[in-house]
KEFI-851296 format. One record per residue: x, y, z of N, C-alpha, C in turn. Coordinates in pm, whole numbers, plus 50000, padded with zeros to 5 digits. Each point is the difference from the previous one (the first is absolute). Example, Ala and Ser with C-alpha at 12.3 -4.5 7.8 and 13.67 -1.06 7.14 Angstrom:
<nodes>
513194943150780499115011950000500905012050000 499655010549928500825011950006499235010950073 
</nodes>
This chain:
<nodes>
500844988150000499165011950000500885012450000 499645010149920500815012049987499875008950123 500985008950016499975009550112498795009149991 499625003549878498825008649980498744993250049 499874987149970498824992550044499934999150153 501154997650063500054999350147499605013450061 500545010849944499655013350049498515002749984 499444995549888498595002649973499094992850098 500234986950021499104992750090500205004550145 501235003850036500255004750136499305013350023 500105009049903499365013050012498484998549998 499504990749919498554997749993499454995650136 500724990950065499554995450132500155011050104 501015008449985500155011450090498795009249992 499585003249879498835008749981498744993450054 499824987149968498834992850050499994999650152 501154997450061500104999650146499615013350061 500505010749942499715013450053498525003049991 499384996649888498565002549983499194992250103 500324987250015499254991550094500175004950143 501235003250038500285003450140499525013950039 500015009349905499565013650031498495001250003 499324991149929498545001049984499305000550136 499385011350029499185002050120500754998550132 501325002450002500704999050130499625011450093 499375010349946499605011250086498714997350075 499364988549971498754996650068500274992550129 499115001750097500124992850127500525008950110 500704993950094500535007150116501424995350028 500765008550068501314995950050499814987750088 500814989949975499804987250067500884998450124 499384994750107500854995250108500554986249957 501194996250025500805005950104501145008249940 500834993549917501245006449955499765012649919 499064999649908499775011649914499675012350083 499154998450100499645011250087501195005250078 500844990950050501195004250075500955008149912 500244995349877500945006949911499425013249949 498705000249972499365012349954500045010750109 499694996150123500025009550112501435005150021 500954991149990501415003850019500465009449889 499544997549877500385008649887499425014050016 498755000950040499405013250021500705007450114 500384992450104500715006150112501365005549957 500644993549902501275004949948499825013949942 498955001849920499755012949936499635010650103 499234996150101499545009850098501095003950099 500884990550033501035002750102501395002149941 500144996649871501285000849930501054990850064 499544989150060500924990350062500204988449903 500935001649908500224990149896500864988350048 500885002450096500964989850040499434990650106 499345005650099499454992050110498605005150032 499004991449981498615004050021499404994150128 500844995650092499494993150119499025008750078 500315012750015499165008850082498685003549932 499884997249871498775003649929499334987949935 500494987950032499434987849943499034993650097 499034992749947499064992850084500744989350080 499845000450129500674990250085501485002550018 500505011749954501415003250016500894990049927 500904993650073500934990449940499304988049939 498764997550044499264988549944499965000849848 499795012049945499935001249854501215007149940 500795007250081501125007549942501264991649987 500004987750056501194991549985500154994649858 498905000249923500094995449861500735010549918 500924996049913500775009649921499105009949927 500505012049973499115011049958499795001949850 500544991349915499915002849856498555001149952 499144990450037498615000549954499275012250056 500115003350131499415012650047500555012249927 501295000149968500555011149923499305001449865 499854988849930499395000549868498525004050008 499304994850101498595003950017499925014850032 500915005050083500015014250034500195008749876 500934996149914500225007549876498754999849912 499354988549993498784998949919498855008050060 499915000450133498995008450065500245014749967 501275003649994500355013849966499585003349858 500124990349910499705002349858498514998649971 499384989350049498634996649962498955003650105 500445004150119499055003050106499734987750086 499205002050104499694989150093498884991249944 500384989849927499034990849942500634986249983 499164990349969500474986249989500964998049883 499815007649894500904998949885501435003150043 500175010750076501335003950046500624989550092 499164993950083500494990050095500434987149930 499314996649891500184986849939500834999849872 500235011649938500605000049867501434994850001 500755002050108501384994950003500014984849995 499124993750075499914985449997499574995149863 499075007149937499544996549866501155000449900 500795010650005501115001449906501074989350024 500274997150125500984989450031499524986549948 498714997350016499434987549950500104999349848 499675010949935500045000549853501404997249948 501005006450058501374998149951500574986550043 499514994450109500424986450038499534989949895 498755001449956499474991249895500785002049870 500285012549967500785003149880501374993350004 500705001350113501334994050013499944984949988 498984994150062499844985449996499914995249856 499155006349921499804995749861501205003649914 500535012050017501135004649919501224991050021 500274996650124501194992050032499854985549955 498864994050029499844985749974499614997049856 499545010049924499714997849858501264996749922 501145004050054501264997149935500504985950029 499404993650101500444986650039499004989249964 498715003749996498954990249975499175004249878 499074991549964499055003149894499285013050034 500045009849909499475013350032498504999850025 499264991449927498564999350019499664994450138 500674989250039499794994150132500365010250109 501125007049981500435010050098498975011050016 499465004549887498965010450004498784995250079 499544987849971498824994750067500254997650149 501204995350032500344997950141500105013450074 500625009949936500075013350061498635006150020 499114997949904498625004950013499314993550119 500254987150020499374993150113500615004050134 501265004050001500565005950122499245012750035 499775008449901499225012250021498604996950051 499354989749942498604997150030499824991050122 501084995950064499874992350123499305008450105 499104993950074499155007750092500825007650104 501034993850055500825006850100500755011849936 500564997749883500775010749934499095011749966 498844997349944499065010749965499585007950122 499654993050107499475006750119501045009250063 501214994850020501015007950071500685010249910 499924998249868500525010249909499195012850008 498754998750041499095011550008499855005050144 501014997050083500045004750138501295007750023 499935010350083501205007850032500834993150106 500604988749964500784991950093501444998449947 500804992550073501424998749967500354987849915 499124990049997500404987049945500255000349849 499115006249924500195000549855501215008549963 500195012050059501245007349971501264991950031 499994992950114501174991950034500244989249896 498944993449953500164989649899500555005849870 499615012049966500565006749881501505002050017 500425004650118501435002150024500764986850004 499394989650054500654986750005500224994649859 498945000449918500124995149863501015008349921 499955013250017500955008749931501424996450040 500214997750128501344996850049500524986949942 499144989850001500434986949947500315000949851 499145006849924500215001149856501265008049969 500225010950074501205008249979501264992150037 499914992150106501154991850041500364989949891 499004993649941500254990449892500645007049880 499495011849965500595007649888501445004150032 500235003750125501355003650044500964988349981 499554988150032500844988149987500274996349854 499085003749912500144996849858500835010449925 500025012350051500625011149929501534999250001 500615002849884501464999849988500595014149997 499215009549953500485013849992500125005950141 501175005250035500275004750135499125011950039 499795009149905499185011850030498564996050029 499444991549912498644995450021499894991750128 501054992550028500014991750120499965008850126 500715011249995499985009350113498615006050020 499375003849890498645005650008499044989750058 500104987749952499134989450051500294997150148 501265000650037500374998150140499385010550090 500035012549954499385010850078498484998350008 499424994349894498564997150004499704988950101 500924990350014499854989850105499925006950136 500925009350024500025007350127498735008050019 499565006849895498815008550010498754991950030 499794989249925498784992150020500004993150136 501184995750046500074993950133499735010550108 500545011949982499755011150093498525003550006 499355000849885498575003349996499174989250071 500404987549983499324989350071500155001250151 501225003050045500265001550143499235011750059 499715010149920499255011650048498504998149985 499594988149955498584996949983499504990750109 500744989450026499634990150100501294994350056 499934993850116501244996250067500514986349956 499514989250057500604986849980499844995049857 498805001349943499744994549867500805006949891 500545011750029500825007049900501324992949975 500334989850083501244992549981499824988049907 498834998349942499794989049905501045000049887 500385011749944501024999849893501344994150043 500254999450132501254994050047500134985449956 498864993849965500044986249952500884998649877 500065010549920500804999349878501484997850030 500465005050115501424998850033500424985450018 499064991650046500304985750015500424994249865 499275003949896500234994149868501115007249924 500215012750031501175006849944501274993450052 500014997050128501164993250061500224986249937 498914993249969500084986449944500495000049856 499505009549919500194999149856501105009149944 500445009850077500925009949943501305000550080 501055005349938501285001350070499875008550127 500924997950090499975007150128500005015249981 500735004749900500085014349974498625005749967 499244992949918498665004649963499085000050122 500144989850083499194999350122500295012050090 501275003350017500385011250087499485013249943 500115001749867499495012249937498495001450023 499274988949982498565000250022499685003250146 500734993850090499795002350143500255014550037 500995006149938500315014150028498835009049963 499384997349887498865008449959498804998050094 499804987750047498954997850100500345007450129 501274999550039500445006950122499805015149987 500215005249880499785014349977498535003750020 499114991449950498575002350021499644999950147 500604990650074499784999350144500545012550069 501155004649955500625011950057499135012449978 499385000949883499135011449971498795000550093 499524988250041498824999550087500365001650147 501274998450034500404999850141499725012950076 500125012049940499745012150079498655000150069 498954996049928498665000050064499934989550110 500474988049971499964989350100500865003550122 501165006049976500895003750110499375011050085 499415009849934499355011050072498884994850089 499134991549943498874994750077500484991050114 501064992349976500534991250105500595008050115 500745010749967500615008250104498945007650079 498955004349934498985008150066499054991650085 499644988049949498964992150068500514986850058 501264996849976500624988750065499374986649967 499894991650102499544986349980498564999249950 499205010350030498614999949952499964999749848 500875008049938500065000049853500744987649949 501114996650064500814988749953499204987150000 499144998250100499204987850008499034998849883 499645011449940499084999749885500674994449876 501344999550001500724994449885499854984949990 499504993950106499804985550003498504997350012 499324997549887498544999149999499484989250094 499135003650095499524990250098499144989049941 499365002649882499104989949946500734987749947 501335000949986500774988249960500244990550117 499815005250122500314991950118498824998650095 498985008449985498874999550093498745004249928 498864998150066498715003549941499765014950019 499725007049892499745014350004498585002749955 499275008050076498655004249964499074988249976 500234989350072499134988349991499944994249858 501045002349921500014995149862500554985949990 499474991050080500334985849986498844993549924 500214997449874498924994849916499804985150025 498754995649983499644986150032500704990049909 500405004349880500674990849908501454997350038 500555008250088501384997850045501005000249885 500814989549990501044999249898499435001349859 498774995649980499404999849866499355013349962 500105009950089499345012849974500485006349870 501315000649981500525006849880499814991749874 499904986950013499634991849884498635004349950 499065001150092498655004149962499985014249946 500765009050064500045013949953500555000949858 501014992149971500574999849864498974994849901 499334989250035499044993749908498815009149971 499545007650100498825008549978500395013749945 501285002349980500425012749942499875000049849 500254988449938499904998949855499894985249963 499114996349907499814985849964501264993149951 500915007449937501194993749943501114997650102 499865005650120501094998850097500204985850050 499024991249976500214985950035501184994349921 500285005949884501114995149917501365002750064 500085009850090501295002750065500434988150085 499034993550064500334988150079500374988349908 499354999349885500334989749902501425002149947 500375012649982501355003349954501054995550100 499715001950129500924995450104500144984849997 498874993349980500024985349990500894995549885 499875006649885500824996549883501485002250030 500295010850070501415002950033500574989550094 499234996250101500454989650092500184986749927 499114997449907500024987349928501194999149905 500355011149939500994999549892501435002750045 500185005050124501355003750043500414992550126 501284997450010500544994550123499965010750108 500054995850126499845009550110501035011349993 501254996849969501045010249997499765010249890 499314995849893499725009049888498655006950012 499274997050107498655005350014500025015250008 500935005550078500105014550017501085006149913 500824991649939501085004949915499934992649867 499065004449917499744993249873500935004549890 500755010850024500845005749896499425012549939 498715002550025499325012149951499755009150120 500745011050010499945008350119498625006250022 499335004149892498675006150013499014989750052 500024988249941499104989350044500254996550146 501264999350039500344996450138499555010650099 500185012749964499595011050090498514999450027 499204998849895498545000350017499474987250064 500634988849969499604987550065500285000650150 501195004750036500375000850141499155010550072 499715011149933499135010450056498644994150036 499414992749905498674994550025500034989650112 500934990649990499994988850095500345004750142 501035008350013500395004750133498935009250058 499465008949917498945008950048498774992350043 499634990049922498824992150033500164993050135 501144993850023500184992650126500145009550120 500685011249982500145009550111498645005650039 499225004549902498675005450030499084989450058 500064987949944499094989450044500304995450142 501275000150037500394995550134499865011050105 499915012649956499845011150095498644999150068 499925002950130498734998950073498925009449946 500405012149958499045009849950499844998649849 498765000149954499714999149857499385013249953 500595006049899499535012749947499714998649851 498795003149955499664997849859500875007849903 500445012150040500795007849904501414994549982 500444990850087501304993749978499954990149883 498804996249959499864991749880500595007249879 499955013350002500555007949889501454996349970 500784997550105501434997649982500294986449938 498984991649990500164987049935499535000249855 499285010549960499415000149866501025001749887 500915009850003500955001149888500824987349977 500594993950104500744987549973499094988649957 498764999850051499064989449959499685001149852 499765012249953499695001749857501244997949913 501185002850054501214996449925500064984949979 499714992350105500034985449990498994995149896 498855006749992498994996349900500525003049860 500615011649985500555003949870501074990049956 500844996050091501054990349971499404986449966 498984996050074499364987049976499404999249860 499225010149963499294999649871500975001749884 500965009150014500905003049889501084989449978 500534994450108501164991249987499714985350022 499024996950084499834986150041498724993449948 499045008049959498694994349965500114989649888 500745003349897500094990949885500704986850034 500775000050109500714987850040499224991450099 498845004950042499194992450095499324988349930 499734989750077499224988849947498555004349982 499294992749916498615003549972499155000150127 500214990250087499214999450123500345011650093 501255004849997500395011550082499345012749947 499955001349868499325011649941498514999950032 499424988249997498584998750033499755003850145 500854995050088499875003450142500145015050021 500935006149928500235014450011498755007849962 499374996549889498795006949954498864998050100 499824987850047498934997250097500245007750129 501275001250041500325007750122499595014549985 500225005749881499585013949975498485001250009 499294990449941498535000350004499484998650143 500614991150077499594998350140500255012850080 501155006349975500295012350072499125011549953 499614999649873499055009949949498674998950076 499564987850022498794997650079500195005150143 501144996950061500295004450137500045015250008 500565006249897500155014649994498645006949995 499074994549922498725006849976498884995650095 500314991950100498944995550092500385003050145 500055012850038500365003450139499024994450102 498724999149963499014994450094500274985250026 500454992949896500354985950016501234998550090 500995008849982501194999750086499625002650145 499115009650021499575003250136499224988550062 499174993449918499204988950053500904988450043 501094997849926500954989550039500715003950130 500375012850009500685004850121499114998550123 498705002749982499074999450113499324986450011 500384990649912499544986150008498484998749984 499415007949909498584997649973499724997649852 501015000249916500004994749863498775003949918 499945012649962499005004349903500554997149860 499234993149920500504995549870499495009049888 500925006949928499605008049884499764990949879 498774995649983499664989749901500455004049859 499665012149958500305004349862501515000249976 500745005750096501465000849985500634986249992 499534990950085500544986449998499664993049869 498805002349951499594993949873500895004949885 500265013249997500875005549896501424994550012 500464998550123501334994550023500094985749948 498994992050030500004986049955499954999049849 499245008949937499945000249853501375003349943 500665010250058501325004049950501014988850017 499994993450116500934989050024499714988349906 498734997749973499634989349907500535002949860 499935012649959500525003849869501514997749994 500695004050108501454997850006500324985149995 499194992150071500194985549998499824994349861 498985004849929499754995549864501185003549909 500515012450015501145004349920501234991350030 500184996950128501134991850042499984986349931 498844993550001499914986749940500115000749848 499525010949940500155001649855501485001949964 500725007450083501435002049972500794987150020 499594992150096500684987250021499874991149877 498875001749930499804992449877500635007149880 500635011750030500695008049898499065005049891 498755002950039499055005549904500085015349995 500405006250111500135014650005501285003650073 500365012849993501195004950069499665013550063 499254999450109499505012250063500655002250137 500064989650081500655001050130501525000449987 500534992649905501454998849987500645013349964 499335007949920500525013349967499595009850110 500425012449987499635010350098498665006349967 499324994749900498785006449952498925001050108 499764989250073498934999950099500325009050119 501224999150052500375008250115500005014849963 500445003149877499995013849955498575005149985 499124991449946498595003749987499385002750137 500334991650097499515002250136500485013350056 501255003349974500545012950045499205011549939 499724999249870499235010649934498605001450062 499314988850015498615000350048499945005150144 500814994150087499945003650142500515014250023 501045004049927500525013650014498955010349960 499334997449889498945009149954498885000750103 499614988550053498954999550101500395008050125 501234998050047500465007150119500085015049976 500435003949881500105014249967498625006550000 499044993649936498635005449994499405000850140 500164989450078499454999950136500655010650088 501295002449980500695010250078499465013949969 499815002849871499465013049960498595001850055 499184989649990498635000850053500035002450151 500904993150068500115001650145500425014250038 500995005549928500465013550030498945010449965 499174996949901498955009449960498865000350100 499774988850067498834999050089500335000450148 501274997750036500374999550142501225008850027 499965007850105501185007950037501114991050052 501235004749989501154992350047500024999450152 500194988150054500124998650144499004990350058 500074998450132499114990750070499265006650117 500485011450046499415006650117499495013749959 498715002450025499375012549958499125005550112 499915013150004499155006650099500745009950087 501334999450001500795008950084499805014649966 499835003149871499795013949959498675005350053 498954992049989498685004250049499995001350153 500694990850067500095000750146500715012950042 501095003349933500755012250033499145012449980 499295000649888499145011549974498885001050104 499444988750038498925000050100500525005550132 501134995050045500555004350129500365014849998 500595004549889500405014149993498815009249983 499034995949917498815008449978499195001750128 499974989550084499255000750125500885004250117 501245004149967500935004950102500124990450119 500134987249967500124989750103501415000350057 500115001950129501305000250067500254987250080 498924994150052500124988050083499194988749938 500634988749977499294988449947500724987350041 499294988949988500584986950028500374993549867 501254995749989500444992749881499994985250032 499074992849938499804985850025500664992149887 500914991350034500764993049896500424986350050 500374991449907500514986750033501535000750001 500594997150114501435002450019500854988149957 500935002849910501024990149964501315003250071 500325013050009501185004350077499805014450046 500985005450070499865013250061499855011149896 500524997949881499935010549897498595001849944 499084991250037498635001249951499265012050058 500625006850096499405012550046500225011149897 500824997249900500145009049885498904996549899 499635009749920499154997449884500455009449890 500954995549915500575008849898498975005949905 498934992649973498985004949908499285012250057 499504998850123499325011350063500995011350028 501234996550038501025010250025500255008449875 500054993449885500225007249874498855009549970 498774994950005498855008149959499605010550104 500404998150125499735010350101501195009350017 500994998349914501225008150002500684999450136 499934988350061500694997950126499235004350123 498795005449982499205003950117499654987750083 499664989249932499724987350067501074989949960 500534993050098501034989849979501295005849944 500195012950015501215006349949501154999550099 500935009349983501185000450087499585002750144 499135010050016499475003250132498574995050005 499824987850048498674994050004499075008150088 498745000549959499015007250080499954994150141 500095008950100500004995350138498664993850037 498975003449926498684994750031499724986449939 500954994649923499784987149935500234988650099 499014991250009500104988150085500184987949909 501064992650019500294988349918499504987550071 499054993349936499414987950058500304988349907 500884991150044500464989049915499174987450023 499564994049890499344987050003501004989449958 499794987550040500914989349956499984998849847 501124996249944500084998649855499134988349955 499125002649903499124989849942499094993350102 499715007150111499084994850100498995010850035 498984996150076498905009250030500385009550113 500484994950112500425008550110498865006850072 498994992350042498845005950068500395006650131 500954994450072500435006150126500625013749976 500795001149893500615012949968498945010249959 498954995349930498935009149957499285006450118 499954993250112499315005350117500655012950050 501285002149965500685012250043499425012449934 499274998149890499365011449934498965006650090 499504992850098499025005850092500585011750078 501315000950008500645011250070499925012949918 499684998749871500025011749911498665001249926 498895001850071498684999949936499785011549902 500715011150019499795011749915501085001749894 500934990549994501085000949902499564994049866 500475006149893499894993849868500944988049997 499564989149937500824988049987500334997749853 501274999649967500454996849863500494985650001 499264991349933500354985749996500674997049866 501264995650007500764996449881499884985049978 499394996149887499724985949972501164994049921 500914993950072501144993749934499954984850009 499094994850082499894985550018498914994449910 499834986849994498984994149913498605005150030 499064997349907498675005950007499224995750124 500034987450034499164995050109500235007350132 501255001450049500205007650124499495014249989 500185006349884499545013849982498495000850014 499284990749941498545000250008499524997850143 500674991050071499614997450138500275012250087 501135006549975500335012050077498995011149974 499605001649874498985010049967498694996650069 499644987350000498784995750069500055003550148 501194999050059500155003250141499895015050026 500445008149904500045014550020498695006949965 499264994649905498795006749950498965002750109 499754991150094499005003250104500365012350083 501305003350007500445011050085500395012549921 500244998549870500525011249922499395000249859 499965012049943499555001749862501204999749906 499784995149880501035000749896499885013549929 501085007750005500035013249939500614999849860 500914990749978500664998949869500384985549977 499664995249881500314986249963500855000049874 501204994650007500894998949885500474985549991 500674996449890500434986049987500864994850115 500875008450055500924995250104499935007850131 499095009350009499845007650124498525002150028 499665000250129498655004050042500175010050114 499285011049990499995009650110498684998750076 500104997950129498844999050088499905012650085 498755004150026499765011350089499094996050114 499715009650087499114997550113498614996449951 499344990850067498674995249959498975011050020 499365003949888498945010150010498724995349933 500064988849931498824994949931500204985149973 498954993449958500114985949963500714998949865 501014991549994500774998549876499524988249919 500135001149870499724988849912501164990250007 499724987949963501054989850005500875000749874 500765011149993500835001649880501304992150007 500174992850112501194991550004499964989349892 498814997249947499894990149893500655004949871 500205013249993500595005849879501535000250007 500544995250110501455000650015500714993149885 501045006049956500774994349889501104991350056 
</nodes>
């Protein structure tokens, strides 16, 4: 494939990515948790001019200011340019996502079949986790852009013979590593994986040169880390070692345990089941010593990234859905490698199994109610979906037996898998556009209306009723943003009473404490499942009126009349 063709398909996907990700990002509300923390911190930068250290103006102080400041800096600049709106908060993440997809396709189109690379890159974009977090003002997508940039630049540096170009590429290694370090702490060291393979495959001199450029990137980031360490001591230093790798944080111990990230990967995109098949093929075809050192440095980096990341995340006590993002780029690389390099060498039965696995995961992907019923052990059967699945598998079975008789050649070639990529990619793209057109980005809504209600009624004293996962739940970044810090801000209202309910439980004994505040407004934040929320509302309605009902918040006031049973309308 010519360089012009590669540039064209890469640029085409860049434009498509930008259109999809920008579409309606201004709709909805600032989301708790991370987006609200970074948005509040960014606005505080502009108001206080504290660009280096925002601890005194951040929600929770060091709780949110220990995270490196690059994303708040970028959001602050965008707020300055575009004003205080969701577009300004989210556009940096959107652009990082767009260029990450562009780099993925541009780089791998030179190594694999360009059509397969384009389709795989498109599916990375359309993965549910990637789409959701690309449209949030968070750190994960920008960090992944810097990680991918760093790895690709490092590979180009190793290939380059011209000393001047090599120096430029080396400085880009330093820059991208520095930007990663200023975005997030521990995960920004993912590019260090490349050094293992540089040491293995290249002369010692090349390894030392590469290490020097990484060290330069680390040196560039050190002033901020050193300043924060000297000023805040062990409190800041302890944040460099993420507690969720060693202990349960915010009650995020998922019931699936070790298998949590397997499920998260599978429900992110129907084709991601192939990443596990790719690992199986690698284990099958290589001796143990060659498993991580196949002779192809790019393949080894992404294979090791996926496998090590998967086991570290899966074994960690705390499970976080957005950490699935860090497994997606290497997973899609494995798929690209599988289809482009290994598919034609697979046996017919292996190709058949591969296609059926995609169809099964497609069913799993599109039936969230079925997944939930299995989790809750009451097995609701989606008859139509299962019937369609059985028909599709029967067709594949028929094709398989016809090919065994050598009457057709459909499974053996890439024709069927490529056709599936076209059909499913188109379906996902259309569904994504429809979803963005009809639903605002995010999962928690109502904070803006709650803030306006409290401010319009000049409420100074109220009870904040919430389900407590940890001490930081006394913060509410969404309400803090929309009330401009009047509520849940740096100086919390002295009249606010925080009443914590058990996480995912009813807490009737705790509810009795509301009797001490008969004339206080009660703001109930619904973060737990629906059933406890409905029961809690049932308990409160006889004593209080509902003044405001939103998807995730209810405001109760003093009882002055008989209320309707609007708890049935709870979302």
